[in-house]
mmCIF file of the N, C-alpha and C atoms, coordinates in Angstrom:
data_MODEL
# 
_entry.id   MODEL 
# 
loop_
_atom_site.group_PDB 
_atom_site.id 
_atom_site.type_symbol 
_atom_site.label_atom_id 
_atom_site.label_alt_id 
_atom_site.label_comp_id 
_atom_site.label_asym_id 
_atom_site.label_entity_id 
_atom_site.label_seq_id 
_atom_site.pdbx_PDB_ins_code 
_atom_site.Cartn_x 
_atom_site.Cartn_y 
_atom_site.Cartn_z 
_atom_site.occupancy 
_atom_site.B_iso_or_equiv 
_atom_site.pdbx_formal_charge 
_atom_site.auth_seq_id 
_atom_site.auth_comp_id 
_atom_site.auth_asym_id 
_atom_site.auth_atom_id 
_atom_site.pdbx_PDB_model_num 
ATOM 1   N N  . UNK A 1 1  ? -37.053  -70.727 -43.887 1.00 0.00 ? 1  UNK A N  1 
ATOM 2   C CA . UNK A 1 1  ? -37.498  -72.019 -44.315 1.00 0.00 ? 1  UNK A CA 1 
ATOM 3   C C  . UNK A 1 1  ? -38.862  -71.881 -44.984 1.00 0.00 ? 1  UNK A C  1 
ATOM 4   N N  . UNK A 1 2  ? -38.903  -72.207 -46.210 1.00 0.00 ? 2  UNK A N  1 
ATOM 5   C CA . UNK A 1 2  ? -40.145  -72.126 -46.962 1.00 0.00 ? 2  UNK A CA 1 
ATOM 6   C C  . UNK A 1 2  ? -40.769  -73.513 -47.052 1.00 0.00 ? 2  UNK A C  1 
ATOM 7   N N  . UNK A 1 3  ? -41.993  -73.602 -46.611 1.00 0.00 ? 3  UNK A N  1 
ATOM 8   C CA . UNK A 1 3  ? -42.713  -74.867 -46.690 1.00 0.00 ? 3  UNK A CA 1 
ATOM 9   C C  . UNK A 1 3  ? -43.496  -74.893 -48.000 1.00 0.00 ? 3  UNK A C  1 
ATOM 10  N N  . UNK A 1 4  ? -43.659  -76.069 -48.502 1.00 0.00 ? 4  UNK A N  1 
ATOM 11  C CA . UNK A 1 4  ? -44.473  -76.195 -49.708 1.00 0.00 ? 4  UNK A CA 1 
ATOM 12  C C  . UNK A 1 4  ? -45.941  -75.998 -49.334 1.00 0.00 ? 4  UNK A C  1 
ATOM 13  N N  . UNK A 1 5  ? -46.531  -74.951 -49.880 1.00 0.00 ? 5  UNK A N  1 
ATOM 14  C CA . UNK A 1 5  ? -47.931  -74.664 -49.600 1.00 0.00 ? 5  UNK A CA 1 
ATOM 15  C C  . UNK A 1 5  ? -48.730  -74.837 -50.880 1.00 0.00 ? 5  UNK A C  1 
ATOM 16  N N  . UNK A 1 6  ? -49.854  -75.419 -50.711 1.00 0.00 ? 6  UNK A N  1 
ATOM 17  C CA . UNK A 1 6  ? -50.747  -75.540 -51.857 1.00 0.00 ? 6  UNK A CA 1 
ATOM 18  C C  . UNK A 1 6  ? -51.889  -74.558 -51.680 1.00 0.00 ? 6  UNK A C  1 
ATOM 19  N N  . UNK A 1 7  ? -52.280  -73.963 -52.770 1.00 0.00 ? 7  UNK A N  1 
ATOM 20  C CA . UNK A 1 7  ? -53.402  -73.033 -52.713 1.00 0.00 ? 7  UNK A CA 1 
ATOM 21  C C  . UNK A 1 7  ? -54.699  -73.819 -52.697 1.00 0.00 ? 7  UNK A C  1 
ATOM 22  N N  . UNK A 1 8  ? -55.472  -73.582 -51.666 1.00 0.00 ? 8  UNK A N  1 
ATOM 23  C CA . UNK A 1 8  ? -56.743  -74.265 -51.521 1.00 0.00 ? 8  UNK A CA 1 
ATOM 24  C C  . UNK A 1 8  ? -57.832  -73.241 -51.782 1.00 0.00 ? 8  UNK A C  1 
ATOM 25  N N  . UNK A 1 9  ? -58.670  -73.536 -52.741 1.00 0.00 ? 9  UNK A N  1 
ATOM 26  C CA . UNK A 1 9  ? -59.789  -72.633 -53.009 1.00 0.00 ? 9  UNK A CA 1 
ATOM 27  C C  . UNK A 1 9  ? -60.995  -73.120 -52.228 1.00 0.00 ? 9  UNK A C  1 
ATOM 28  N N  . UNK A 1 10 ? -61.705  -72.177 -51.673 1.00 0.00 ? 10 UNK A N  1 
ATOM 29  C CA . UNK A 1 10 ? -62.868  -72.497 -50.873 1.00 0.00 ? 10 UNK A CA 1 
ATOM 30  C C  . UNK A 1 10 ? -64.097  -72.010 -51.621 1.00 0.00 ? 10 UNK A C  1 
ATOM 31  N N  . UNK A 1 11 ? -65.024  -72.904 -51.829 1.00 0.00 ? 11 UNK A N  1 
ATOM 32  C CA . UNK A 1 11 ? -66.287  -72.561 -52.467 1.00 0.00 ? 11 UNK A CA 1 
ATOM 33  C C  . UNK A 1 11 ? -67.368  -72.517 -51.411 1.00 0.00 ? 11 UNK A C  1 
ATOM 34  N N  . UNK A 1 12 ? -68.235  -71.527 -51.525 1.00 0.00 ? 12 UNK A N  1 
ATOM 35  C CA . UNK A 1 12 ? -69.334  -71.417 -50.570 1.00 0.00 ? 12 UNK A CA 1 
ATOM 36  C C  . UNK A 1 12 ? -70.236  -72.639 -50.718 1.00 0.00 ? 12 UNK A C  1 
ATOM 37  N N  . UNK A 1 13 ? -70.631  -73.265 -49.624 1.00 0.00 ? 13 UNK A N  1 
ATOM 38  C CA . UNK A 1 13 ? -71.396  -74.508 -49.723 1.00 0.00 ? 13 UNK A CA 1 
ATOM 39  C C  . UNK A 1 13 ? -72.843  -74.317 -50.175 1.00 0.00 ? 13 UNK A C  1 
ATOM 40  N N  . UNK A 1 14 ? -73.366  -73.101 -50.100 1.00 0.00 ? 14 UNK A N  1 
ATOM 41  C CA . UNK A 1 14 ? -74.748  -72.874 -50.491 1.00 0.00 ? 14 UNK A CA 1 
ATOM 42  C C  . UNK A 1 14 ? -74.821  -72.392 -51.918 1.00 0.00 ? 14 UNK A C  1 
ATOM 43  N N  . UNK A 1 15 ? -75.913  -72.733 -52.576 1.00 0.00 ? 15 UNK A N  1 
ATOM 44  C CA . UNK A 1 15 ? -76.116  -72.325 -53.958 1.00 0.00 ? 15 UNK A CA 1 
ATOM 45  C C  . UNK A 1 15 ? -77.018  -71.095 -54.000 1.00 0.00 ? 15 UNK A C  1 
ATOM 46  N N  . UNK A 1 16 ? -77.139  -70.551 -55.191 1.00 0.00 ? 16 UNK A N  1 
ATOM 47  C CA . UNK A 1 16 ? -78.002  -69.385 -55.373 1.00 0.00 ? 16 UNK A CA 1 
ATOM 48  C C  . UNK A 1 16 ? -79.450  -69.740 -55.044 1.00 0.00 ? 16 UNK A C  1 
ATOM 49  N N  . UNK A 1 17 ? -79.831  -70.960 -55.393 1.00 0.00 ? 17 UNK A N  1 
ATOM 50  C CA . UNK A 1 17 ? -81.204  -71.402 -55.126 1.00 0.00 ? 17 UNK A CA 1 
ATOM 51  C C  . UNK A 1 17 ? -81.488  -71.435 -53.624 1.00 0.00 ? 17 UNK A C  1 
ATOM 52  N N  . UNK A 1 18 ? -80.512  -71.865 -52.828 1.00 0.00 ? 18 UNK A N  1 
ATOM 53  C CA . UNK A 1 18 ? -80.701  -71.883 -51.375 1.00 0.00 ? 18 UNK A CA 1 
ATOM 54  C C  . UNK A 1 18 ? -80.867  -70.473 -50.827 1.00 0.00 ? 18 UNK A C  1 
ATOM 55  N N  . UNK A 1 19 ? -80.090  -69.531 -51.328 1.00 0.00 ? 19 UNK A N  1 
ATOM 56  C CA . UNK A 1 19 ? -80.242  -68.152 -50.876 1.00 0.00 ? 19 UNK A CA 1 
ATOM 57  C C  . UNK A 1 19 ? -81.613  -67.597 -51.247 1.00 0.00 ? 19 UNK A C  1 
ATOM 58  N N  . UNK A 1 20 ? -82.105  -67.947 -52.423 1.00 0.00 ? 20 UNK A N  1 
ATOM 59  C CA . UNK A 1 20 ? -83.443  -67.502 -52.821 1.00 0.00 ? 20 UNK A CA 1 
ATOM 60  C C  . UNK A 1 20 ? -84.514  -68.142 -51.946 1.00 0.00 ? 20 UNK A C  1 
ATOM 61  N N  . UNK A 1 21 ? -84.327  -69.401 -51.592 1.00 0.00 ? 21 UNK A N  1 
ATOM 62  C CA . UNK A 1 21 ? -85.288  -70.068 -50.715 1.00 0.00 ? 21 UNK A CA 1 
ATOM 63  C C  . UNK A 1 21 ? -85.283  -69.447 -49.321 1.00 0.00 ? 21 UNK A C  1 
ATOM 64  N N  . UNK A 1 22 ? -84.113  -69.085 -48.817 1.00 0.00 ? 22 UNK A N  1 
ATOM 65  C CA . UNK A 1 22 ? -84.043  -68.423 -47.511 1.00 0.00 ? 22 UNK A CA 1 
ATOM 66  C C  . UNK A 1 22 ? -84.708  -67.055 -47.586 1.00 0.00 ? 22 UNK A C  1 
ATOM 67  N N  . UNK A 1 23 ? -84.493  -66.351 -48.692 1.00 0.00 ? 23 UNK A N  1 
ATOM 68  C CA . UNK A 1 23 ? -85.172  -65.060 -48.874 1.00 0.00 ? 23 UNK A CA 1 
ATOM 69  C C  . UNK A 1 23 ? -86.681  -65.225 -48.906 1.00 0.00 ? 23 UNK A C  1 
ATOM 70  N N  . UNK A 1 24 ? -87.154  -66.282 -49.565 1.00 0.00 ? 24 UNK A N  1 
ATOM 71  C CA . UNK A 1 24 ? -88.591  -66.557 -49.559 1.00 0.00 ? 24 UNK A CA 1 
ATOM 72  C C  . UNK A 1 24 ? -89.100  -66.892 -48.174 1.00 0.00 ? 24 UNK A C  1 
ATOM 73  N N  . UNK A 1 25 ? -88.310  -67.632 -47.410 1.00 0.00 ? 25 UNK A N  1 
ATOM 74  C CA . UNK A 1 25 ? -88.690  -67.955 -46.031 1.00 0.00 ? 25 UNK A CA 1 
ATOM 75  C C  . UNK A 1 25 ? -88.769  -66.712 -45.163 1.00 0.00 ? 25 UNK A C  1 
ATOM 76  N N  . UNK A 1 26 ? -87.834  -65.799 -45.360 1.00 0.00 ? 26 UNK A N  1 
ATOM 77  C CA . UNK A 1 26 ? -87.885  -64.538 -44.611 1.00 0.00 ? 26 UNK A CA 1 
ATOM 78  C C  . UNK A 1 26 ? -89.114  -63.740 -45.026 1.00 0.00 ? 26 UNK A C  1 
ATOM 79  N N  . UNK A 1 27 ? -89.453  -63.796 -46.315 1.00 0.00 ? 27 UNK A N  1 
ATOM 80  C CA . UNK A 1 27 ? -90.674  -63.126 -46.774 1.00 0.00 ? 27 UNK A CA 1 
ATOM 81  C C  . UNK A 1 27 ? -91.925  -63.718 -46.145 1.00 0.00 ? 27 UNK A C  1 
ATOM 82  N N  . UNK A 1 28 ? -91.975  -65.045 -46.004 1.00 0.00 ? 28 UNK A N  1 
ATOM 83  C CA . UNK A 1 28 ? -93.114  -65.700 -45.361 1.00 0.00 ? 28 UNK A CA 1 
ATOM 84  C C  . UNK A 1 28 ? -93.203  -65.279 -43.895 1.00 0.00 ? 28 UNK A C  1 
ATOM 85  N N  . UNK A 1 29 ? -92.071  -65.176 -43.226 1.00 0.00 ? 29 UNK A N  1 
ATOM 86  C CA . UNK A 1 29 ? -92.053  -64.758 -41.821 1.00 0.00 ? 29 UNK A CA 1 
ATOM 87  C C  . UNK A 1 29 ? -92.527  -63.315 -41.680 1.00 0.00 ? 29 UNK A C  1 
ATOM 88  N N  . UNK A 1 30 ? -92.066  -62.451 -42.571 1.00 0.00 ? 30 UNK A N  1 
ATOM 89  C CA . UNK A 1 30 ? -92.514  -61.054 -42.531 1.00 0.00 ? 30 UNK A CA 1 
ATOM 90  C C  . UNK A 1 30 ? -94.018  -60.977 -42.770 1.00 0.00 ? 30 UNK A C  1 
ATOM 91  N N  . UNK A 1 31 ? -94.515  -61.770 -43.724 1.00 0.00 ? 31 UNK A N  1 
ATOM 92  C CA . UNK A 1 31 ? -95.958  -61.811 -43.970 1.00 0.00 ? 31 UNK A CA 1 
ATOM 93  C C  . UNK A 1 31 ? -96.707  -62.263 -42.720 1.00 0.00 ? 31 UNK A C  1 
ATOM 94  N N  . UNK A 1 32 ? -96.170  -63.241 -42.007 1.00 0.00 ? 32 UNK A N  1 
ATOM 95  C CA . UNK A 1 32 ? -96.810  -63.694 -40.773 1.00 0.00 ? 32 UNK A CA 1 
ATOM 96  C C  . UNK A 1 32 ? -96.870  -62.607 -39.721 1.00 0.00 ? 32 UNK A C  1 
ATOM 97  N N  . UNK A 1 33 ? -95.804  -61.825 -39.593 1.00 0.00 ? 33 UNK A N  1 
ATOM 98  C CA . UNK A 1 33 ? -95.830  -60.736 -38.621 1.00 0.00 ? 33 UNK A CA 1 
ATOM 99  C C  . UNK A 1 33 ? -96.757  -59.609 -39.048 1.00 0.00 ? 33 UNK A C  1 
ATOM 100 N N  . UNK A 1 34 ? -96.859  -59.362 -40.348 1.00 0.00 ? 34 UNK A N  1 
ATOM 101 C CA . UNK A 1 34 ? -97.809  -58.346 -40.832 1.00 0.00 ? 34 UNK A CA 1 
ATOM 102 C C  . UNK A 1 34 ? -99.238  -58.797 -40.542 1.00 0.00 ? 34 UNK A C  1 
ATOM 103 N N  . UNK A 1 35 ? -99.531  -60.065 -40.787 1.00 0.00 ? 35 UNK A N  1 
ATOM 104 C CA . UNK A 1 35 ? -100.860 -60.575 -40.465 1.00 0.00 ? 35 UNK A CA 1 
ATOM 105 C C  . UNK A 1 35 ? -101.123 -60.517 -38.970 1.00 0.00 ? 35 UNK A C  1 
ATOM 106 N N  . UNK A 1 36 ? -100.113 -60.782 -38.176 1.00 0.00 ? 36 UNK A N  1 
ATOM 107 C CA . UNK A 1 36 ? -100.261 -60.715 -36.723 1.00 0.00 ? 36 UNK A CA 1 
ATOM 108 C C  . UNK A 1 36 ? -100.542 -59.284 -36.271 1.00 0.00 ? 36 UNK A C  1 
ATOM 109 N N  . UNK A 1 37 ? -99.979  -58.317 -36.964 1.00 0.00 ? 37 UNK A N  1 
ATOM 110 C CA . UNK A 1 37 ? -100.168 -56.919 -36.588 1.00 0.00 ? 37 UNK A CA 1 
ATOM 111 C C  . UNK A 1 37 ? -101.543 -56.393 -36.978 1.00 0.00 ? 37 UNK A C  1 
ATOM 112 N N  . UNK A 1 38 ? -102.317 -57.123 -37.767 1.00 0.00 ? 38 UNK A N  1 
ATOM 113 C CA . UNK A 1 38 ? -103.643 -56.640 -38.141 1.00 0.00 ? 38 UNK A CA 1 
ATOM 114 C C  . UNK A 1 38 ? -104.595 -56.608 -36.959 1.00 0.00 ? 38 UNK A C  1 
ATOM 115 N N  . UNK A 1 39 ? -104.295 -57.293 -35.905 1.00 0.00 ? 39 UNK A N  1 
ATOM 116 C CA . UNK A 1 39 ? -105.163 -57.295 -34.732 1.00 0.00 ? 39 UNK A CA 1 
ATOM 117 C C  . UNK A 1 39 ? -104.735 -56.308 -33.661 1.00 0.00 ? 39 UNK A C  1 
ATOM 118 N N  . UNK A 1 40 ? -103.803 -55.424 -33.958 1.00 0.00 ? 40 UNK A N  1 
ATOM 119 C CA . UNK A 1 40 ? -103.277 -54.522 -32.931 1.00 0.00 ? 40 UNK A CA 1 
ATOM 120 C C  . UNK A 1 40 ? -104.262 -53.426 -32.529 1.00 0.00 ? 40 UNK A C  1 
ATOM 121 N N  . UNK A 1 41 ? -105.010 -52.883 -33.463 1.00 0.00 ? 41 UNK A N  1 
ATOM 122 C CA . UNK A 1 41 ? -105.853 -51.738 -33.148 1.00 0.00 ? 41 UNK A CA 1 
ATOM 123 C C  . UNK A 1 41 ? -107.135 -52.098 -32.436 1.00 0.00 ? 41 UNK A C  1 
ATOM 124 N N  . UNK A 1 42 ? -107.611 -53.287 -32.608 1.00 0.00 ? 42 UNK A N  1 
ATOM 125 C CA . UNK A 1 42 ? -108.884 -53.680 -32.015 1.00 0.00 ? 42 UNK A CA 1 
ATOM 126 C C  . UNK A 1 42 ? -108.654 -54.815 -31.021 1.00 0.00 ? 42 UNK A C  1 
ATOM 127 N N  . UNK A 1 43 ? -109.768 -55.344 -30.574 1.00 0.00 ? 43 UNK A N  1 
ATOM 128 C CA . UNK A 1 43 ? -109.638 -56.523 -29.722 1.00 0.00 ? 43 UNK A CA 1 
ATOM 129 C C  . UNK A 1 43 ? -109.156 -57.691 -30.575 1.00 0.00 ? 43 UNK A C  1 
ATOM 130 N N  . UNK A 1 44 ? -108.739 -58.746 -29.923 1.00 0.00 ? 44 UNK A N  1 
ATOM 131 C CA . UNK A 1 44 ? -108.169 -59.885 -30.640 1.00 0.00 ? 44 UNK A CA 1 
ATOM 132 C C  . UNK A 1 44 ? -109.264 -60.791 -31.193 1.00 0.00 ? 44 UNK A C  1 
ATOM 133 N N  . UNK A 1 45 ? -110.140 -60.201 -32.018 1.00 0.00 ? 45 UNK A N  1 
ATOM 134 C CA . UNK A 1 45 ? -111.167 -61.017 -32.654 1.00 0.00 ? 45 UNK A CA 1 
ATOM 135 C C  . UNK A 1 45 ? -110.942 -61.128 -34.159 1.00 0.00 ? 45 UNK A C  1 
ATOM 136 N N  . UNK A 1 46 ? -109.804 -60.646 -34.623 1.00 0.00 ? 46 UNK A N  1 
ATOM 137 C CA . UNK A 1 46 ? -109.486 -60.695 -36.040 1.00 0.00 ? 46 UNK A CA 1 
ATOM 138 C C  . UNK A 1 46 ? -108.970 -62.096 -36.383 1.00 0.00 ? 46 UNK A C  1 
ATOM 139 N N  . UNK A 1 47 ? -109.658 -62.822 -37.290 1.00 0.00 ? 47 UNK A N  1 
ATOM 140 C CA . UNK A 1 47 ? -109.202 -64.188 -37.594 1.00 0.00 ? 47 UNK A CA 1 
ATOM 141 C C  . UNK A 1 47 ? -107.839 -64.243 -38.284 1.00 0.00 ? 47 UNK A C  1 
ATOM 142 N N  . UNK A 1 48 ? -107.456 -63.181 -38.989 1.00 0.00 ? 48 UNK A N  1 
ATOM 143 C CA . UNK A 1 48 ? -106.122 -63.170 -39.593 1.00 0.00 ? 48 UNK A CA 1 
ATOM 144 C C  . UNK A 1 48 ? -105.035 -63.191 -38.523 1.00 0.00 ? 48 UNK A C  1 
ATOM 145 N N  . UNK A 1 49 ? -105.247 -62.423 -37.463 1.00 0.00 ? 49 UNK A N  1 
ATOM 146 C CA . UNK A 1 49 ? -104.234 -62.329 -36.415 1.00 0.00 ? 49 UNK A CA 1 
ATOM 147 C C  . UNK A 1 49 ? -104.254 -63.536 -35.487 1.00 0.00 ? 49 UNK A C  1 
ATOM 148 N N  . UNK A 1 50 ? -105.421 -64.106 -35.271 1.00 0.00 ? 50 UNK A N  1 
ATOM 149 C CA . UNK A 1 50 ? -105.534 -65.177 -34.289 1.00 0.00 ? 50 UNK A CA 1 
ATOM 150 C C  . UNK A 1 50 ? -105.295 -66.556 -34.905 1.00 0.00 ? 50 UNK A C  1 
ATOM 151 N N  . UNK A 1 51 ? -105.793 -66.784 -36.109 1.00 0.00 ? 51 UNK A N  1 
ATOM 152 C CA . UNK A 1 51 ? -105.750 -68.124 -36.689 1.00 0.00 ? 51 UNK A CA 1 
ATOM 153 C C  . UNK A 1 51 ? -104.694 -68.285 -37.779 1.00 0.00 ? 51 UNK A C  1 
ATOM 154 N N  . UNK A 1 52 ? -104.617 -67.351 -38.690 1.00 0.00 ? 52 UNK A N  1 
ATOM 155 C CA . UNK A 1 52 ? -103.779 -67.507 -39.881 1.00 0.00 ? 52 UNK A CA 1 
ATOM 156 C C  . UNK A 1 52 ? -102.321 -67.137 -39.609 1.00 0.00 ? 52 UNK A C  1 
ATOM 157 N N  . UNK A 1 53 ? -102.071 -66.052 -38.902 1.00 0.00 ? 53 UNK A N  1 
ATOM 158 C CA . UNK A 1 53 ? -100.706 -65.569 -38.682 1.00 0.00 ? 53 UNK A CA 1 
ATOM 159 C C  . UNK A 1 53 ? -99.817  -66.592 -37.968 1.00 0.00 ? 53 UNK A C  1 
ATOM 160 N N  . UNK A 1 54 ? -100.271 -67.252 -36.908 1.00 0.00 ? 54 UNK A N  1 
ATOM 161 C CA . UNK A 1 54 ? -99.393  -68.256 -36.278 1.00 0.00 ? 54 UNK A CA 1 
ATOM 162 C C  . UNK A 1 54 ? -99.042  -69.414 -37.205 1.00 0.00 ? 54 UNK A C  1 
ATOM 163 N N  . UNK A 1 55 ? -99.988  -69.832 -38.046 1.00 0.00 ? 55 UNK A N  1 
ATOM 164 C CA . UNK A 1 55 ? -99.713  -70.915 -38.983 1.00 0.00 ? 55 UNK A CA 1 
ATOM 165 C C  . UNK A 1 55 ? -98.666  -70.478 -40.004 1.00 0.00 ? 55 UNK A C  1 
ATOM 166 N N  . UNK A 1 56 ? -98.789  -69.256 -40.501 1.00 0.00 ? 56 UNK A N  1 
ATOM 167 C CA . UNK A 1 56 ? -97.822  -68.742 -41.475 1.00 0.00 ? 56 UNK A CA 1 
ATOM 168 C C  . UNK A 1 56 ? -96.440  -68.624 -40.838 1.00 0.00 ? 56 UNK A C  1 
ATOM 169 N N  . UNK A 1 57 ? -96.375  -68.169 -39.592 1.00 0.00 ? 57 UNK A N  1 
ATOM 170 C CA . UNK A 1 57 ? -95.085  -68.050 -38.910 1.00 0.00 ? 57 UNK A CA 1 
ATOM 171 C C  . UNK A 1 57 ? -94.446  -69.420 -38.679 1.00 0.00 ? 57 UNK A C  1 
ATOM 172 N N  . UNK A 1 58 ? -95.236  -70.410 -38.294 1.00 0.00 ? 58 UNK A N  1 
ATOM 173 C CA . UNK A 1 58 ? -94.694  -71.752 -38.089 1.00 0.00 ? 58 UNK A CA 1 
ATOM 174 C C  . UNK A 1 58 ? -94.199  -72.320 -39.411 1.00 0.00 ? 58 UNK A C  1 
ATOM 175 N N  . UNK A 1 59 ? -94.942  -72.104 -40.503 1.00 0.00 ? 59 UNK A N  1 
ATOM 176 C CA . UNK A 1 59 ? -94.492  -72.559 -41.817 1.00 0.00 ? 59 UNK A CA 1 
ATOM 177 C C  . UNK A 1 59 ? -93.149  -71.932 -42.181 1.00 0.00 ? 59 UNK A C  1 
ATOM 178 N N  . UNK A 1 60 ? -93.008  -70.640 -41.919 1.00 0.00 ? 60 UNK A N  1 
ATOM 179 C CA . UNK A 1 60 ? -91.760  -69.966 -42.261 1.00 0.00 ? 60 UNK A CA 1 
ATOM 180 C C  . UNK A 1 60 ? -90.590  -70.434 -41.425 1.00 0.00 ? 60 UNK A C  1 
ATOM 181 N N  . UNK A 1 61 ? -90.791  -70.489 -40.105 1.00 0.00 ? 61 UNK A N  1 
ATOM 182 C CA . UNK A 1 61 ? -89.695  -70.840 -39.207 1.00 0.00 ? 61 UNK A CA 1 
ATOM 183 C C  . UNK A 1 61 ? -89.352  -72.333 -39.223 1.00 0.00 ? 61 UNK A C  1 
ATOM 184 N N  . UNK A 1 62 ? -90.358  -73.187 -39.314 1.00 0.00 ? 62 UNK A N  1 
ATOM 185 C CA . UNK A 1 62 ? -90.129  -74.620 -39.127 1.00 0.00 ? 62 UNK A CA 1 
ATOM 186 C C  . UNK A 1 62 ? -90.074  -75.425 -40.418 1.00 0.00 ? 62 UNK A C  1 
ATOM 187 N N  . UNK A 1 63 ? -90.512  -74.860 -41.527 1.00 0.00 ? 63 UNK A N  1 
ATOM 188 C CA . UNK A 1 63 ? -90.514  -75.630 -42.765 1.00 0.00 ? 63 UNK A CA 1 
ATOM 189 C C  . UNK A 1 63 ? -89.667  -74.972 -43.843 1.00 0.00 ? 63 UNK A C  1 
ATOM 190 N N  . UNK A 1 64 ? -89.943  -73.721 -44.179 1.00 0.00 ? 64 UNK A N  1 
ATOM 191 C CA . UNK A 1 64 ? -89.278  -73.098 -45.331 1.00 0.00 ? 64 UNK A CA 1 
ATOM 192 C C  . UNK A 1 64 ? -87.795  -72.866 -45.068 1.00 0.00 ? 64 UNK A C  1 
ATOM 193 N N  . UNK A 1 65 ? -87.452  -72.254 -43.943 1.00 0.00 ? 65 UNK A N  1 
ATOM 194 C CA . UNK A 1 65 ? -86.041  -71.962 -43.644 1.00 0.00 ? 65 UNK A CA 1 
ATOM 195 C C  . UNK A 1 65 ? -85.224  -73.252 -43.480 1.00 0.00 ? 65 UNK A C  1 
ATOM 196 N N  . UNK A 1 66 ? -85.681  -74.252 -42.705 1.00 0.00 ? 66 UNK A N  1 
ATOM 197 C CA . UNK A 1 66 ? -84.890  -75.490 -42.623 1.00 0.00 ? 66 UNK A CA 1 
ATOM 198 C C  . UNK A 1 66 ? -84.752  -76.224 -43.957 1.00 0.00 ? 66 UNK A C  1 
ATOM 199 N N  . UNK A 1 67 ? -85.804  -76.216 -44.782 1.00 0.00 ? 67 UNK A N  1 
ATOM 200 C CA . UNK A 1 67 ? -85.688  -76.845 -46.096 1.00 0.00 ? 67 UNK A CA 1 
ATOM 201 C C  . UNK A 1 67 ? -84.662  -76.120 -46.961 1.00 0.00 ? 67 UNK A C  1 
ATOM 202 N N  . UNK A 1 68 ? -84.632  -74.806 -46.858 1.00 0.00 ? 68 UNK A N  1 
ATOM 203 C CA . UNK A 1 68 ? -83.662  -74.043 -47.641 1.00 0.00 ? 68 UNK A CA 1 
ATOM 204 C C  . UNK A 1 68 ? -82.239  -74.347 -47.184 1.00 0.00 ? 68 UNK A C  1 
ATOM 205 N N  . UNK A 1 69 ? -82.044  -74.533 -45.900 1.00 0.00 ? 69 UNK A N  1 
ATOM 206 C CA . UNK A 1 69 ? -80.705  -74.835 -45.386 1.00 0.00 ? 69 UNK A CA 1 
ATOM 207 C C  . UNK A 1 69 ? -80.290  -76.248 -45.775 1.00 0.00 ? 69 UNK A C  1 
ATOM 208 N N  . UNK A 1 70 ? -81.216  -77.192 -45.700 1.00 0.00 ? 70 UNK A N  1 
ATOM 209 C CA . UNK A 1 70 ? -80.878  -78.591 -45.963 1.00 0.00 ? 70 UNK A CA 1 
ATOM 210 C C  . UNK A 1 70 ? -80.922  -78.959 -47.432 1.00 0.00 ? 70 UNK A C  1 
ATOM 211 N N  . UNK A 1 71 ? -81.449  -78.103 -48.271 1.00 0.00 ? 71 UNK A N  1 
ATOM 212 C CA . UNK A 1 71 ? -81.560  -78.414 -49.690 1.00 0.00 ? 71 UNK A CA 1 
ATOM 213 C C  . UNK A 1 71 ? -80.180  -78.657 -50.270 1.00 0.00 ? 71 UNK A C  1 
ATOM 214 N N  . UNK A 1 72 ? -79.986  -79.806 -50.875 1.00 0.00 ? 72 UNK A N  1 
ATOM 215 C CA . UNK A 1 72 ? -78.663  -80.206 -51.342 1.00 0.00 ? 72 UNK A CA 1 
ATOM 216 C C  . UNK A 1 72 ? -78.295  -79.638 -52.688 1.00 0.00 ? 72 UNK A C  1 
ATOM 217 N N  . UNK A 1 73 ? -79.236  -79.481 -53.574 1.00 0.00 ? 73 UNK A N  1 
ATOM 218 C CA . UNK A 1 73 ? -78.903  -79.036 -54.926 1.00 0.00 ? 73 UNK A CA 1 
ATOM 219 C C  . UNK A 1 73 ? -78.143  -80.116 -55.660 1.00 0.00 ? 73 UNK A C  1 
ATOM 220 N N  . UNK A 1 74 ? -77.329  -79.720 -56.605 1.00 0.00 ? 74 UNK A N  1 
ATOM 221 C CA . UNK A 1 74 ? -76.517  -80.681 -57.344 1.00 0.00 ? 74 UNK A CA 1 
ATOM 222 C C  . UNK A 1 74 ? -75.301  -81.077 -56.516 1.00 0.00 ? 74 UNK A C  1 
ATOM 223 N N  . UNK A 1 75 ? -74.913  -82.329 -56.626 1.00 0.00 ? 75 UNK A N  1 
ATOM 224 C CA . UNK A 1 75 ? -73.734  -82.797 -55.912 1.00 0.00 ? 75 UNK A CA 1 
ATOM 225 C C  . UNK A 1 75 ? -72.487  -82.197 -56.561 1.00 0.00 ? 75 UNK A C  1 
ATOM 226 N N  . UNK A 1 76 ? -71.602  -81.718 -55.721 1.00 0.00 ? 76 UNK A N  1 
ATOM 227 C CA . UNK A 1 76 ? -70.337  -81.162 -56.211 1.00 0.00 ? 76 UNK A CA 1 
ATOM 228 C C  . UNK A 1 76 ? -69.243  -82.180 -56.006 1.00 0.00 ? 76 UNK A C  1 
ATOM 229 N N  . UNK A 1 77 ? -68.280  -82.136 -56.888 1.00 0.00 ? 77 UNK A N  1 
ATOM 230 C CA . UNK A 1 77 ? -67.143  -83.023 -56.712 1.00 0.00 ? 77 UNK A CA 1 
ATOM 231 C C  . UNK A 1 77 ? -66.246  -82.480 -55.618 1.00 0.00 ? 77 UNK A C  1 
ATOM 232 N N  . UNK A 1 78 ? -65.766  -83.357 -54.776 1.00 0.00 ? 78 UNK A N  1 
ATOM 233 C CA . UNK A 1 78 ? -64.922  -82.918 -53.663 1.00 0.00 ? 78 UNK A CA 1 
ATOM 234 C C  . UNK A 1 78 ? -63.534  -82.593 -54.135 1.00 0.00 ? 78 UNK A C  1 
# 
């Protein structure tokens, strides 16, 4: 018994721009960890490691990556 099957094409829901934004967010996170590692050799008096690195990490994790995921781009026809 052969059922009538229709071929359904599936398009990836994310655009190239979203992938680039996620890549940028990962770059921001890596930069935050590199800044955090600048205080490893000495005592924790390095302002890059204590003040700047946590802000950069929060920006990457809480702003850039979620914006890249939620970015709609152009509306596609269903």
